N, C-alpha and C positions, 0 to 999 in steps of 0.2 A: 134514352138508353143509359143505363148506369155504366160509368167508367170504373176501372179498377181503383182509381183514387177515391171515388165516391163510396165504393164498397169498403175501403179501408177506414174512411171517416165514419161510416155507419157502425163498423165493428168497434172503433174507438169510443163512439158515443154510447153504444150499448154496454161496453165494458165499464165506462165511467159511471153509467147509471147504476149498474150492478154494484160497483165499488161504493158508490154513494149510499145505496140502500144498506149494504153490509156495514159501512161505517156508522150510519144512523142507528141501526139496530144494536151494534156493538156498544155505542155510547149509551143508548137507552138501557141496555142490560146492565152495563157498569154502574149507571146512576141508580138503578133499582137495587143492585147488590149493595152499593154504598149506603143507600137509604135504609135497607134492611139491616145492615151491620150497625148503623147508628141507632136504629130502633132497638135492636138486641142489646146494645151497650147501655142504652138508656133504661131498658127494662131491668138489666142486671144491676145497675146502680140503684134503681128504685127498690129492687128486692133486697139488696144488701142493707140499704138504709132502713127499710121497714123491719128487717130482722134485727138490726142493731137497736132500734127504738123499742121494739117489743121486748128484747132482752133487758134493756135498761129499765123498762117499766116493771118487769118481773122482779129484778133484783131490788129495785127501790121499794116495791111492795113487800118483799120478804124482809127487808131491813126494817121497814116501818111496822109491819104487823107481827113479826116474830122476834128479831134480835133486839129491837128497841125495848119492848116490854120485858124481855128476859134480863137485860142489863139493869133496867129500873128495879126489877124484883131483887136482883143481887145486891144493889145498893141499899135497898130497904132492909134486907137481911143483915148487911154489915152494920147499918146504923142501929140495929137492935141488939148488937153484941155489946155486952158490958165489959170493958177492959179491966184487967186485974192490976195493971200498973201503968206508969207513964210511957214506957216503951211500947206496950201493946196499944195504948191509946194513940200514939203517934203513927203506928203502922196502920191502924184502922182509918185514921184521918187521911193518911196518904193514899190508901187504897180507894177510899170514897172519892177523893179528888181526881184520881186517875180514871175512875169509872165515869165521873162527870165529863172529863175531857174526851173519853171514848164516845159517850153519848153525843157530845157536841160534834165530833168529827163524823159520826154516823149520820147526823142530820144534814151536815154539809154535803156529804157524799150523796145522800138520798136526794137532796135538792138538785145537785148537779146532774144526777141521772134523770130526774123528771120533776120539775117544779110543780107542786100542787096548784099554785096560783094560775098557771097556764091552763089547767083543766077547769078550775072553778070560775075564774074571772076573765080569762082571755089573754090575748097577746100583749096588749098595752100595759095592763096591770102587772104581768109577769116581767116585762122589760123594766118597768119602774122598780119593782122589787129587786130584780137582779142588780140594777145600778146602785140602789141603796145599800145592798150588801157589800158592794165593792168600795164604798166610801171609806171603809175602815183602813184600806190600803194607803190612802192619802197621797199616792204618787201621781195620779191623773185625775183632773177635775172633769167629770163626765156630765154632759147636759143632754137630756132627751126631750124632744118635742114631737108631737103628732097631730094629725087632723082630729079635732074634737069629735068624740063619738065614733072614732074609727072602728069599723067592723071588718074582721078578716075571716074568711072561710076556715072552719075548724081544720080541714085537711091540710091547709097551708101553714097553720100557726106554728107547729113544731119546727118545720124547716126554716121559717123566717127567724124564729127565736134562736135556733142553733147558729144561723149565719151571724146574727148580732152578737151572740155569745163568743163565737170564734174570732170575729174581728176585734171585739173588745179585749179579749185575752191576748191576742197578738199585739195590740197597741200597748197594753199595760206591760207586757213582758219584753217586747223587742223594739218598739218605736222610739223609746226615750222621749215620749211626748208629755206635755203638761196639761193639755186640754184635748178632749174628744167630744165632738158634737154629733149626736145621732138624731136624724130627722126622718120621720115616716109619714108620708102624705098619700091620700087617696086622690088620684086625678083621673076623672072619667072612669075607664074600665081597668085601670092599673093601679098598683101601689108602687110608689117610688121611695125606696129606702136609700138614704144617703148618709155616709159617715165621713167626717173630716177631722184629721188630727194635725198637730203642729210638730210632729216628730221628725226623725232623721230621714224618713222615706226609704225606698228600696228600688232596685232594678227588677221590674216585673218579670221580664223574660228569664233572668237568671234564677229568680226565686221559684217561678212556676216549673222550671225544668230541673232544678237542683233537688237534692235529697232533703234539704232543710225546709222545703216549702210545704210541709204536710198540712199546716193550718190553711194555706191558700187552696190546696187540693180539696180539703173538706168543704170549703166555701163553694168551690166550683161544682162539687158533686151535688150539693143542696140546690144550687142554682139550676143544674140540669134537671133535677126532679121537678122543680117549680116551672120549668120551661121559661125561665127568666133570662134577662140580658144583663151582663156585667160590664161596667166600664170602670177602669182603675186609672187614676191619675196620680203618679208618684214619681218623685225625683229625689235623689239623695240630697238631704239638707232642706227640702221644701215640703215635707209632710206628705200625707197620703189621703186621697179621697176615693171612696168606693161609692159608685152609683149602681143600684140594682133595680131594674124595672120588672115588676112581677105582674103578670096578667091575672085578672080576676075571672 
């Protein structure tokens, strides 16, 4: 025969069971909501980057196909003008030189928007060309190594290239480094991208949360698109190492 005490215990057990079920489903729903928010955020980042790259491609194409030939035609017309005196000759020479400089800048901007080598020859060739173009700065010695015959899926090439581009620019502009080593290796089903410099280093938490960490945020966005993992080792005065593990 049940006693009042046993009845109370049964009620407590029942209430505890109901509470446990409620907590379980609450946690489950919160986890699903959190996962959904993460998916939406990732999709938003992907859409933004895809829109950005498409716009870069369009502008680069317009510059290459329309503005470039137009400037070349203007220069040709200027070169065919016969100056009547020394003053006019100097003006024409100066104008021709300025157009040459504009064409050069157009090519640099077009390259930064979308390197043709990336499309024609792939990631490794594009990175090698990018580094060779930076040698003129002379401030940082950059060394690039990779797995021989490394093949990267086309859909991942542009994001990996932008990551390398961003890290390299940050190193050249802010790290006060003299050397930067970029290494890209294929290991089983992942690509391991690692960069190491001998610069002044930085505080990762401060840089990623501060307003001056735009370059780092750009890297993080690309890493999110690639579903990659980022490890940064950096201390003031001891340089910086980025290790990015990209699934294939």
